[in-house]
Chimera marker file (.cmm) of the C-alpha trace (Angstrom):
<marker_set name="trace">
<marker id="1" x="-109.678" y="169.408" z="-9.580" r="1" g="1" b="0" radius="0.5"/>
<marker id="2" x="-107.684" y="171.419" z="-7.201" r="1" g="1" b="0" radius="0.5"/>
<marker id="3" x="-108.624" y="174.371" z="-5.134" r="1" g="1" b="0" radius="0.5"/>
<marker id="4" x="-106.383" y="176.747" z="-3.082" r="1" g="1" b="0" radius="0.5"/>
<marker id="5" x="-108.564" y="178.322" z="-0.382" r="1" g="1" b="0" radius="0.5"/>
<marker id="6" x="-107.254" y="181.422" z="1.436" r="1" g="1" b="0" radius="0.5"/>
<marker id="7" x="-109.195" y="183.058" z="4.277" r="1" g="1" b="0" radius="0.5"/>
<marker id="8" x="-109.301" y="186.637" z="3.548" r="1" g="1" b="0" radius="0.5"/>
<marker id="9" x="-110.414" y="189.994" z="5.075" r="1" g="1" b="0" radius="0.5"/>
<marker id="10" x="-111.034" y="191.183" z="1.605" r="1" g="1" b="0" radius="0.5"/>
<marker id="11" x="-110.079" y="190.335" z="-2.091" r="1" g="1" b="0" radius="0.5"/>
<marker id="12" x="-110.758" y="191.656" z="-5.445" r="1" g="1" b="0" radius="0.5"/>
<marker id="13" x="-110.114" y="191.041" z="-9.137" r="1" g="1" b="0" radius="0.5"/>
<marker id="14" x="-109.060" y="193.817" z="-11.498" r="1" g="1" b="0" radius="0.5"/>
<marker id="15" x="-108.879" y="193.484" z="-15.373" r="1" g="1" b="0" radius="0.5"/>
<marker id="16" x="-107.343" y="196.302" z="-17.419" r="1" g="1" b="0" radius="0.5"/>
<marker id="17" x="-107.307" y="198.531" z="-14.215" r="1" g="1" b="0" radius="0.5"/>
<marker id="18" x="-111.000" y="198.008" z="-13.621" r="1" g="1" b="0" radius="0.5"/>
<marker id="19" x="-112.370" y="196.113" z="-10.614" r="1" g="1" b="0" radius="0.5"/>
<marker id="20" x="-114.650" y="193.372" z="-11.803" r="1" g="1" b="0" radius="0.5"/>
<marker id="21" x="-115.347" y="191.641" z="-8.568" r="1" g="1" b="0" radius="0.5"/>
<marker id="22" x="-114.675" y="192.175" z="-4.833" r="1" g="1" b="0" radius="0.5"/>
<marker id="23" x="-115.596" y="190.586" z="-1.449" r="1" g="1" b="0" radius="0.5"/>
<marker id="24" x="-115.129" y="191.346" z="2.304" r="1" g="1" b="0" radius="0.5"/>
<marker id="25" x="-114.474" y="188.649" z="4.918" r="1" g="1" b="0" radius="0.5"/>
<marker id="26" x="-114.631" y="185.139" z="3.449" r="1" g="1" b="0" radius="0.5"/>
<marker id="27" x="-112.645" y="183.037" z="1.043" r="1" g="1" b="0" radius="0.5"/>
<marker id="28" x="-110.504" y="183.434" z="-2.064" r="1" g="1" b="0" radius="0.5"/>
<marker id="29" x="-110.685" y="180.206" z="-3.888" r="1" g="1" b="0" radius="0.5"/>
<marker id="30" x="-108.432" y="179.459" z="-6.934" r="1" g="1" b="0" radius="0.5"/>
<marker id="31" x="-109.680" y="176.576" z="-8.920" r="1" g="1" b="0" radius="0.5"/>
<marker id="32" x="-108.003" y="174.417" z="-11.503" r="1" g="1" b="0" radius="0.5"/>
<marker id="33" x="-109.130" y="171.446" z="-13.591" r="1" g="1" b="0" radius="0.5"/>
<marker id="34" x="-107.440" y="168.367" z="-15.147" r="1" g="1" b="0" radius="0.5"/>
<marker id="35" x="-108.557" y="165.558" z="-17.540" r="1" g="1" b="0" radius="0.5"/>
<marker id="36" x="-110.482" y="163.331" z="-15.088" r="1" g="1" b="0" radius="0.5"/>
<marker id="37" x="-112.728" y="166.152" z="-13.798" r="1" g="1" b="0" radius="0.5"/>
<marker id="38" x="-116.542" y="166.145" z="-14.433" r="1" g="1" b="0" radius="0.5"/>
<marker id="39" x="-119.637" y="167.705" z="-13.033" r="1" g="1" b="0" radius="0.5"/>
<marker id="40" x="-120.030" y="165.035" z="-10.312" r="1" g="1" b="0" radius="0.5"/>
<marker id="41" x="-116.549" y="165.639" z="-8.945" r="1" g="1" b="0" radius="0.5"/>
<marker id="42" x="-117.228" y="169.384" z="-9.038" r="1" g="1" b="0" radius="0.5"/>
<marker id="43" x="-120.521" y="168.888" z="-6.983" r="1" g="1" b="0" radius="0.5"/>
<marker id="44" x="-118.255" y="166.996" z="-4.298" r="1" g="1" b="0" radius="0.5"/>
<marker id="45" x="-115.619" y="169.589" z="-4.226" r="1" g="1" b="0" radius="0.5"/>
<marker id="46" x="-118.193" y="172.408" z="-3.845" r="1" g="1" b="0" radius="0.5"/>
<marker id="47" x="-119.859" y="170.482" z="-0.978" r="1" g="1" b="0" radius="0.5"/>
<marker id="48" x="-116.518" y="170.128" z="0.695" r="1" g="1" b="0" radius="0.5"/>
<marker id="49" x="-115.679" y="173.874" z="0.157" r="1" g="1" b="0" radius="0.5"/>
<marker id="50" x="-118.947" y="175.059" z="1.687" r="1" g="1" b="0" radius="0.5"/>
<marker id="51" x="-118.564" y="172.726" z="4.672" r="1" g="1" b="0" radius="0.5"/>
<marker id="52" x="-114.968" y="173.405" z="5.492" r="1" g="1" b="0" radius="0.5"/>
<marker id="53" x="-114.642" y="174.834" z="9.032" r="1" g="1" b="0" radius="0.5"/>
<marker id="54" x="-111.791" y="177.128" z="8.690" r="1" g="1" b="0" radius="0.5"/>
<marker id="55" x="-113.033" y="180.292" z="10.577" r="1" g="1" b="0" radius="0.5"/>
<marker id="56" x="-112.579" y="180.745" z="14.286" r="1" g="1" b="0" radius="0.5"/>
<marker id="57" x="-115.434" y="180.543" z="16.637" r="1" g="1" b="0" radius="0.5"/>
<marker id="58" x="-115.806" y="182.572" z="19.885" r="1" g="1" b="0" radius="0.5"/>
<marker id="59" x="-113.010" y="180.546" z="21.549" r="1" g="1" b="0" radius="0.5"/>
<marker id="60" x="-110.716" y="180.935" z="18.611" r="1" g="1" b="0" radius="0.5"/>
<marker id="61" x="-111.098" y="177.279" z="17.290" r="1" g="1" b="0" radius="0.5"/>
<marker id="62" x="-111.647" y="176.643" z="13.601" r="1" g="1" b="0" radius="0.5"/>
<marker id="63" x="-115.139" y="175.534" z="13.892" r="1" g="1" b="0" radius="0.5"/>
<marker id="64" x="-117.055" y="177.775" z="11.521" r="1" g="1" b="0" radius="0.5"/>
<marker id="65" x="-117.688" y="177.471" z="7.706" r="1" g="1" b="0" radius="0.5"/>
<marker id="66" x="-117.959" y="180.384" z="5.366" r="1" g="1" b="0" radius="0.5"/>
<marker id="67" x="-121.709" y="179.882" z="5.596" r="1" g="1" b="0" radius="0.5"/>
<marker id="68" x="-121.678" y="180.106" z="9.385" r="1" g="1" b="0" radius="0.5"/>
<marker id="69" x="-119.961" y="183.418" z="9.308" r="1" g="1" b="0" radius="0.5"/>
<marker id="70" x="-122.060" y="184.816" z="6.493" r="1" g="1" b="0" radius="0.5"/>
<marker id="71" x="-118.874" y="185.267" z="4.558" r="1" g="1" b="0" radius="0.5"/>
<marker id="72" x="-118.323" y="185.815" z="0.871" r="1" g="1" b="0" radius="0.5"/>
<marker id="73" x="-116.370" y="183.809" z="-1.730" r="1" g="1" b="0" radius="0.5"/>
<marker id="74" x="-114.419" y="185.106" z="-4.607" r="1" g="1" b="0" radius="0.5"/>
<marker id="75" x="-113.334" y="182.332" z="-6.948" r="1" g="1" b="0" radius="0.5"/>
<marker id="76" x="-110.879" y="182.576" z="-9.806" r="1" g="1" b="0" radius="0.5"/>
<marker id="77" x="-109.916" y="180.059" z="-12.505" r="1" g="1" b="0" radius="0.5"/>
<marker id="78" x="-106.112" y="179.155" z="-12.147" r="1" g="1" b="0" radius="0.5"/>
<marker id="79" x="-104.713" y="176.517" z="-14.684" r="1" g="1" b="0" radius="0.5"/>
<marker id="80" x="-101.238" y="176.887" z="-13.102" r="1" g="1" b="0" radius="0.5"/>
<marker id="81" x="-102.481" y="174.748" z="-10.148" r="1" g="1" b="0" radius="0.5"/>
<marker id="82" x="-101.618" y="171.852" z="-12.451" r="1" g="1" b="0" radius="0.5"/>
<marker id="83" x="-98.074" y="173.009" z="-13.112" r="1" g="1" b="0" radius="0.5"/>
<marker id="84" x="-95.458" y="170.196" z="-13.028" r="1" g="1" b="0" radius="0.5"/>
<marker id="85" x="-91.953" y="171.532" z="-11.802" r="1" g="1" b="0" radius="0.5"/>
<marker id="86" x="-90.290" y="168.124" z="-11.489" r="1" g="1" b="0" radius="0.5"/>
<marker id="87" x="-88.053" y="168.437" z="-14.588" r="1" g="1" b="0" radius="0.5"/>
<marker id="88" x="-86.026" y="171.454" z="-15.270" r="1" g="1" b="0" radius="0.5"/>
<marker id="89" x="-86.815" y="174.844" z="-14.143" r="1" g="1" b="0" radius="0.5"/>
<marker id="90" x="-89.712" y="175.733" z="-16.567" r="1" g="1" b="0" radius="0.5"/>
<marker id="91" x="-93.087" y="174.426" z="-15.382" r="1" g="1" b="0" radius="0.5"/>
<marker id="92" x="-95.046" y="172.001" z="-17.698" r="1" g="1" b="0" radius="0.5"/>
<marker id="93" x="-98.848" y="172.497" z="-17.846" r="1" g="1" b="0" radius="0.5"/>
<marker id="94" x="-99.621" y="169.210" z="-19.667" r="1" g="1" b="0" radius="0.5"/>
<marker id="95" x="-101.863" y="168.133" z="-16.764" r="1" g="1" b="0" radius="0.5"/>
<marker id="96" x="-104.041" y="171.247" z="-16.958" r="1" g="1" b="0" radius="0.5"/>
<marker id="97" x="-107.197" y="170.939" z="-19.032" r="1" g="1" b="0" radius="0.5"/>
<marker id="98" x="-107.447" y="172.706" z="-22.311" r="1" g="1" b="0" radius="0.5"/>
<marker id="99" x="-108.957" y="176.062" z="-22.107" r="1" g="1" b="0" radius="0.5"/>
<marker id="100" x="-112.045" y="175.194" z="-23.970" r="1" g="1" b="0" radius="0.5"/>
<marker id="101" x="-112.713" y="172.163" z="-21.786" r="1" g="1" b="0" radius="0.5"/>
<marker id="102" x="-111.717" y="173.958" z="-18.558" r="1" g="1" b="0" radius="0.5"/>
<marker id="103" x="-114.056" y="176.866" z="-19.412" r="1" g="1" b="0" radius="0.5"/>
<marker id="104" x="-116.966" y="174.487" z="-19.728" r="1" g="1" b="0" radius="0.5"/>
<marker id="105" x="-116.153" y="173.064" z="-16.291" r="1" g="1" b="0" radius="0.5"/>
<marker id="106" x="-115.651" y="176.491" z="-14.855" r="1" g="1" b="0" radius="0.5"/>
<marker id="107" x="-119.088" y="177.559" z="-16.086" r="1" g="1" b="0" radius="0.5"/>
<marker id="108" x="-120.669" y="174.594" z="-14.405" r="1" g="1" b="0" radius="0.5"/>
<marker id="109" x="-118.825" y="175.303" z="-11.203" r="1" g="1" b="0" radius="0.5"/>
<marker id="110" x="-119.893" y="178.935" z="-11.247" r="1" g="1" b="0" radius="0.5"/>
<marker id="111" x="-123.512" y="177.935" z="-11.811" r="1" g="1" b="0" radius="0.5"/>
<marker id="112" x="-123.605" y="175.191" z="-9.162" r="1" g="1" b="0" radius="0.5"/>
<marker id="113" x="-121.683" y="177.200" z="-6.519" r="1" g="1" b="0" radius="0.5"/>
<marker id="114" x="-123.976" y="180.303" z="-7.251" r="1" g="1" b="0" radius="0.5"/>
<marker id="115" x="-127.063" y="178.268" z="-6.736" r="1" g="1" b="0" radius="0.5"/>
<marker id="116" x="-125.856" y="176.744" z="-3.485" r="1" g="1" b="0" radius="0.5"/>
<marker id="117" x="-124.411" y="179.895" z="-1.898" r="1" g="1" b="0" radius="0.5"/>
<marker id="118" x="-125.578" y="183.401" z="-3.063" r="1" g="1" b="0" radius="0.5"/>
<marker id="119" x="-122.606" y="185.318" z="-1.672" r="1" g="1" b="0" radius="0.5"/>
<marker id="120" x="-120.096" y="184.372" z="-4.363" r="1" g="1" b="0" radius="0.5"/>
<marker id="121" x="-118.361" y="186.320" z="-7.213" r="1" g="1" b="0" radius="0.5"/>
<marker id="122" x="-115.986" y="185.220" z="-9.762" r="1" g="1" b="0" radius="0.5"/>
<marker id="123" x="-112.942" y="186.295" z="-11.935" r="1" g="1" b="0" radius="0.5"/>
<marker id="124" x="-113.295" y="186.194" z="-15.663" r="1" g="1" b="0" radius="0.5"/>
<marker id="125" x="-112.041" y="182.978" z="-17.279" r="1" g="1" b="0" radius="0.5"/>
<marker id="126" x="-108.916" y="183.203" z="-19.497" r="1" g="1" b="0" radius="0.5"/>
<marker id="127" x="-108.125" y="186.862" z="-18.802" r="1" g="1" b="0" radius="0.5"/>
<marker id="128" x="-105.074" y="188.602" z="-17.340" r="1" g="1" b="0" radius="0.5"/>
<marker id="129" x="-106.387" y="189.224" z="-13.907" r="1" g="1" b="0" radius="0.5"/>
<marker id="130" x="-104.783" y="191.119" z="-10.953" r="1" g="1" b="0" radius="0.5"/>
<marker id="131" x="-106.001" y="189.524" z="-7.803" r="1" g="1" b="0" radius="0.5"/>
<marker id="132" x="-105.570" y="191.406" z="-4.554" r="1" g="1" b="0" radius="0.5"/>
<marker id="133" x="-106.150" y="189.980" z="-1.084" r="1" g="1" b="0" radius="0.5"/>
<marker id="134" x="-105.549" y="190.518" z="2.406" r="1" g="1" b="0" radius="0.5"/>
<marker id="135" x="-104.950" y="187.109" z="4.018" r="1" g="1" b="0" radius="0.5"/>
<marker id="136" x="-106.326" y="186.460" z="7.424" r="1" g="1" b="0" radius="0.5"/>
<marker id="137" x="-103.888" y="184.546" z="9.464" r="1" g="1" b="0" radius="0.5"/>
<marker id="138" x="-102.693" y="183.748" z="6.825" r="1" g="1" b="0" radius="0.5"/>
<marker id="139" x="-104.882" y="180.518" z="6.713" r="1" g="1" b="0" radius="0.5"/>
<marker id="140" x="-104.422" y="178.641" z="3.262" r="1" g="1" b="0" radius="0.5"/>
<marker id="141" x="-105.541" y="175.133" z="2.241" r="1" g="1" b="0" radius="0.5"/>
<marker id="142" x="-105.159" y="173.012" z="-0.768" r="1" g="1" b="0" radius="0.5"/>
<marker id="143" x="-107.857" y="170.635" z="-1.746" r="1" g="1" b="0" radius="0.5"/>
<marker id="144" x="-107.130" y="168.001" z="-4.409" r="1" g="1" b="0" radius="0.5"/>
<marker id="145" x="-109.886" y="165.754" z="-5.630" r="1" g="1" b="0" radius="0.5"/>
<marker id="146" x="-107.473" y="162.874" z="-6.229" r="1" g="1" b="0" radius="0.5"/>
<marker id="147" x="-106.435" y="163.023" z="-2.556" r="1" g="1" b="0" radius="0.5"/>
<marker id="148" x="-109.995" y="163.568" z="-1.193" r="1" g="1" b="0" radius="0.5"/>
<marker id="149" x="-111.930" y="161.212" z="-3.314" r="1" g="1" b="0" radius="0.5"/>
<marker id="150" x="-109.343" y="158.861" z="-4.899" r="1" g="1" b="0" radius="0.5"/>
<marker id="151" x="-110.710" y="159.999" z="-8.231" r="1" g="1" b="0" radius="0.5"/>
<link id1="1" id2="2" r="1" g="1" b="0" radius="0.2"/>
<link id1="2" id2="3" r="1" g="1" b="0" radius="0.2"/>
<link id1="3" id2="4" r="1" g="1" b="0" radius="0.2"/>
<link id1="4" id2="5" r="1" g="1" b="0" radius="0.2"/>
<link id1="5" id2="6" r="1" g="1" b="0" radius="0.2"/>
<link id1="6" id2="7" r="1" g="1" b="0" radius="0.2"/>
<link id1="7" id2="8" r="1" g="1" b="0" radius="0.2"/>
<link id1="8" id2="9" r="1" g="1" b="0" radius="0.2"/>
<link id1="9" id2="10" r="1" g="1" b="0" radius="0.2"/>
<link id1="10" id2="11" r="1" g="1" b="0" radius="0.2"/>
<link id1="11" id2="12" r="1" g="1" b="0" radius="0.2"/>
<link id1="12" id2="13" r="1" g="1" b="0" radius="0.2"/>
<link id1="13" id2="14" r="1" g="1" b="0" radius="0.2"/>
<link id1="14" id2="15" r="1" g="1" b="0" radius="0.2"/>
<link id1="15" id2="16" r="1" g="1" b="0" radius="0.2"/>
<link id1="16" id2="17" r="1" g="1" b="0" radius="0.2"/>
<link id1="17" id2="18" r="1" g="1" b="0" radius="0.2"/>
<link id1="18" id2="19" r="1" g="1" b="0" radius="0.2"/>
<link id1="19" id2="20" r="1" g="1" b="0" radius="0.2"/>
<link id1="20" id2="21" r="1" g="1" b="0" radius="0.2"/>
<link id1="21" id2="22" r="1" g="1" b="0" radius="0.2"/>
<link id1="22" id2="23" r="1" g="1" b="0" radius="0.2"/>
<link id1="23" id2="24" r="1" g="1" b="0" radius="0.2"/>
<link id1="24" id2="25" r="1" g="1" b="0" radius="0.2"/>
<link id1="25" id2="26" r="1" g="1" b="0" radius="0.2"/>
<link id1="26" id2="27" r="1" g="1" b="0" radius="0.2"/>
<link id1="27" id2="28" r="1" g="1" b="0" radius="0.2"/>
<link id1="28" id2="29" r="1" g="1" b="0" radius="0.2"/>
<link id1="29" id2="30" r="1" g="1" b="0" radius="0.2"/>
<link id1="30" id2="31" r="1" g="1" b="0" radius="0.2"/>
<link id1="31" id2="32" r="1" g="1" b="0" radius="0.2"/>
<link id1="32" id2="33" r="1" g="1" b="0" radius="0.2"/>
<link id1="33" id2="34" r="1" g="1" b="0" radius="0.2"/>
<link id1="34" id2="35" r="1" g="1" b="0" radius="0.2"/>
<link id1="35" id2="36" r="1" g="1" b="0" radius="0.2"/>
<link id1="36" id2="37" r="1" g="1" b="0" radius="0.2"/>
<link id1="37" id2="38" r="1" g="1" b="0" radius="0.2"/>
<link id1="38" id2="39" r="1" g="1" b="0" radius="0.2"/>
<link id1="39" id2="40" r="1" g="1" b="0" radius="0.2"/>
<link id1="40" id2="41" r="1" g="1" b="0" radius="0.2"/>
<link id1="41" id2="42" r="1" g="1" b="0" radius="0.2"/>
<link id1="42" id2="43" r="1" g="1" b="0" radius="0.2"/>
<link id1="43" id2="44" r="1" g="1" b="0" radius="0.2"/>
<link id1="44" id2="45" r="1" g="1" b="0" radius="0.2"/>
<link id1="45" id2="46" r="1" g="1" b="0" radius="0.2"/>
<link id1="46" id2="47" r="1" g="1" b="0" radius="0.2"/>
<link id1="47" id2="48" r="1" g="1" b="0" radius="0.2"/>
<link id1="48" id2="49" r="1" g="1" b="0" radius="0.2"/>
<link id1="49" id2="50" r="1" g="1" b="0" radius="0.2"/>
<link id1="50" id2="51" r="1" g="1" b="0" radius="0.2"/>
<link id1="51" id2="52" r="1" g="1" b="0" radius="0.2"/>
<link id1="52" id2="53" r="1" g="1" b="0" radius="0.2"/>
<link id1="53" id2="54" r="1" g="1" b="0" radius="0.2"/>
<link id1="54" id2="55" r="1" g="1" b="0" radius="0.2"/>
<link id1="55" id2="56" r="1" g="1" b="0" radius="0.2"/>
<link id1="56" id2="57" r="1" g="1" b="0" radius="0.2"/>
<link id1="57" id2="58" r="1" g="1" b="0" radius="0.2"/>
<link id1="58" id2="59" r="1" g="1" b="0" radius="0.2"/>
<link id1="59" id2="60" r="1" g="1" b="0" radius="0.2"/>
<link id1="60" id2="61" r="1" g="1" b="0" radius="0.2"/>
<link id1="61" id2="62" r="1" g="1" b="0" radius="0.2"/>
<link id1="62" id2="63" r="1" g="1" b="0" radius="0.2"/>
<link id1="63" id2="64" r="1" g="1" b="0" radius="0.2"/>
<link id1="64" id2="65" r="1" g="1" b="0" radius="0.2"/>
<link id1="65" id2="66" r="1" g="1" b="0" radius="0.2"/>
<link id1="66" id2="67" r="1" g="1" b="0" radius="0.2"/>
<link id1="67" id2="68" r="1" g="1" b="0" radius="0.2"/>
<link id1="68" id2="69" r="1" g="1" b="0" radius="0.2"/>
<link id1="69" id2="70" r="1" g="1" b="0" radius="0.2"/>
<link id1="70" id2="71" r="1" g="1" b="0" radius="0.2"/>
<link id1="71" id2="72" r="1" g="1" b="0" radius="0.2"/>
<link id1="72" id2="73" r="1" g="1" b="0" radius="0.2"/>
<link id1="73" id2="74" r="1" g="1" b="0" radius="0.2"/>
<link id1="74" id2="75" r="1" g="1" b="0" radius="0.2"/>
<link id1="75" id2="76" r="1" g="1" b="0" radius="0.2"/>
<link id1="76" id2="77" r="1" g="1" b="0" radius="0.2"/>
<link id1="77" id2="78" r="1" g="1" b="0" radius="0.2"/>
<link id1="78" id2="79" r="1" g="1" b="0" radius="0.2"/>
<link id1="79" id2="80" r="1" g="1" b="0" radius="0.2"/>
<link id1="80" id2="81" r="1" g="1" b="0" radius="0.2"/>
<link id1="81" id2="82" r="1" g="1" b="0" radius="0.2"/>
<link id1="82" id2="83" r="1" g="1" b="0" radius="0.2"/>
<link id1="83" id2="84" r="1" g="1" b="0" radius="0.2"/>
<link id1="84" id2="85" r="1" g="1" b="0" radius="0.2"/>
<link id1="85" id2="86" r="1" g="1" b="0" radius="0.2"/>
<link id1="86" id2="87" r="1" g="1" b="0" radius="0.2"/>
<link id1="87" id2="88" r="1" g="1" b="0" radius="0.2"/>
<link id1="88" id2="89" r="1" g="1" b="0" radius="0.2"/>
<link id1="89" id2="90" r="1" g="1" b="0" radius="0.2"/>
<link id1="90" id2="91" r="1" g="1" b="0" radius="0.2"/>
<link id1="91" id2="92" r="1" g="1" b="0" radius="0.2"/>
<link id1="92" id2="93" r="1" g="1" b="0" radius="0.2"/>
<link id1="93" id2="94" r="1" g="1" b="0" radius="0.2"/>
<link id1="94" id2="95" r="1" g="1" b="0" radius="0.2"/>
<link id1="95" id2="96" r="1" g="1" b="0" radius="0.2"/>
<link id1="96" id2="97" r="1" g="1" b="0" radius="0.2"/>
<link id1="97" id2="98" r="1" g="1" b="0" radius="0.2"/>
<link id1="98" id2="99" r="1" g="1" b="0" radius="0.2"/>
<link id1="99" id2="100" r="1" g="1" b="0" radius="0.2"/>
<link id1="100" id2="101" r="1" g="1" b="0" radius="0.2"/>
<link id1="101" id2="102" r="1" g="1" b="0" radius="0.2"/>
<link id1="102" id2="103" r="1" g="1" b="0" radius="0.2"/>
<link id1="103" id2="104" r="1" g="1" b="0" radius="0.2"/>
<link id1="104" id2="105" r="1" g="1" b="0" radius="0.2"/>
<link id1="105" id2="106" r="1" g="1" b="0" radius="0.2"/>
<link id1="106" id2="107" r="1" g="1" b="0" radius="0.2"/>
<link id1="107" id2="108" r="1" g="1" b="0" radius="0.2"/>
<link id1="108" id2="109" r="1" g="1" b="0" radius="0.2"/>
<link id1="109" id2="110" r="1" g="1" b="0" radius="0.2"/>
<link id1="110" id2="111" r="1" g="1" b="0" radius="0.2"/>
<link id1="111" id2="112" r="1" g="1" b="0" radius="0.2"/>
<link id1="112" id2="113" r="1" g="1" b="0" radius="0.2"/>
<link id1="113" id2="114" r="1" g="1" b="0" radius="0.2"/>
<link id1="114" id2="115" r="1" g="1" b="0" radius="0.2"/>
<link id1="115" id2="116" r="1" g="1" b="0" radius="0.2"/>
<link id1="116" id2="117" r="1" g="1" b="0" radius="0.2"/>
<link id1="117" id2="118" r="1" g="1" b="0" radius="0.2"/>
<link id1="118" id2="119" r="1" g="1" b="0" radius="0.2"/>
<link id1="119" id2="120" r="1" g="1" b="0" radius="0.2"/>
<link id1="120" id2="121" r="1" g="1" b="0" radius="0.2"/>
<link id1="121" id2="122" r="1" g="1" b="0" radius="0.2"/>
<link id1="122" id2="123" r="1" g="1" b="0" radius="0.2"/>
<link id1="123" id2="124" r="1" g="1" b="0" radius="0.2"/>
<link id1="124" id2="125" r="1" g="1" b="0" radius="0.2"/>
<link id1="125" id2="126" r="1" g="1" b="0" radius="0.2"/>
<link id1="126" id2="127" r="1" g="1" b="0" radius="0.2"/>
<link id1="127" id2="128" r="1" g="1" b="0" radius="0.2"/>
<link id1="128" id2="129" r="1" g="1" b="0" radius="0.2"/>
<link id1="129" id2="130" r="1" g="1" b="0" radius="0.2"/>
<link id1="130" id2="131" r="1" g="1" b="0" radius="0.2"/>
<link id1="131" id2="132" r="1" g="1" b="0" radius="0.2"/>
<link id1="132" id2="133" r="1" g="1" b="0" radius="0.2"/>
<link id1="133" id2="134" r="1" g="1" b="0" radius="0.2"/>
<link id1="134" id2="135" r="1" g="1" b="0" radius="0.2"/>
<link id1="135" id2="136" r="1" g="1" b="0" radius="0.2"/>
<link id1="136" id2="137" r="1" g="1" b="0" radius="0.2"/>
<link id1="137" id2="138" r="1" g="1" b="0" radius="0.2"/>
<link id1="138" id2="139" r="1" g="1" b="0" radius="0.2"/>
<link id1="139" id2="140" r="1" g="1" b="0" radius="0.2"/>
<link id1="140" id2="141" r="1" g="1" b="0" radius="0.2"/>
<link id1="141" id2="142" r="1" g="1" b="0" radius="0.2"/>
<link id1="142" id2="143" r="1" g="1" b="0" radius="0.2"/>
<link id1="143" id2="144" r="1" g="1" b="0" radius="0.2"/>
<link id1="144" id2="145" r="1" g="1" b="0" radius="0.2"/>
<link id1="145" id2="146" r="1" g="1" b="0" radius="0.2"/>
<link id1="146" id2="147" r="1" g="1" b="0" radius="0.2"/>
<link id1="147" id2="148" r="1" g="1" b="0" radius="0.2"/>
<link id1="148" id2="149" r="1" g="1" b="0" radius="0.2"/>
<link id1="149" id2="150" r="1" g="1" b="0" radius="0.2"/>
<link id1="150" id2="151" r="1" g="1" b="0" radius="0.2"/>
</marker_set>
């Protein structure tokens, strides 16, 4: 499982020129799944996400989590996080989970994250989304479950 986390002042998702989700200050989280991912791993990644201290405190140090600042989360599925660009110029997506399997994991991810943190919104799986954001910083992190948990 991979996550790209961006600290944002605001972010939104539009589909067919209609806004389907928007947040103010918080995190835009792009999430992708691969073959070894499962519910246990998703639980660990969500725990890490919610505890990440990426927001500045009163001294400008990154000591606060999204929960600490009462921020919001907008999360969007993104299979391209598993693109492989090693050979040639056209990305390969063979490490991305199939849409049907990824959809099941994304549904679990949405359920679990929503139950742990109420200020969360989501894009719509497997749609052509236009994602808008105003980065703050910019501050962007990549979390990869294989690096974090050796899974």
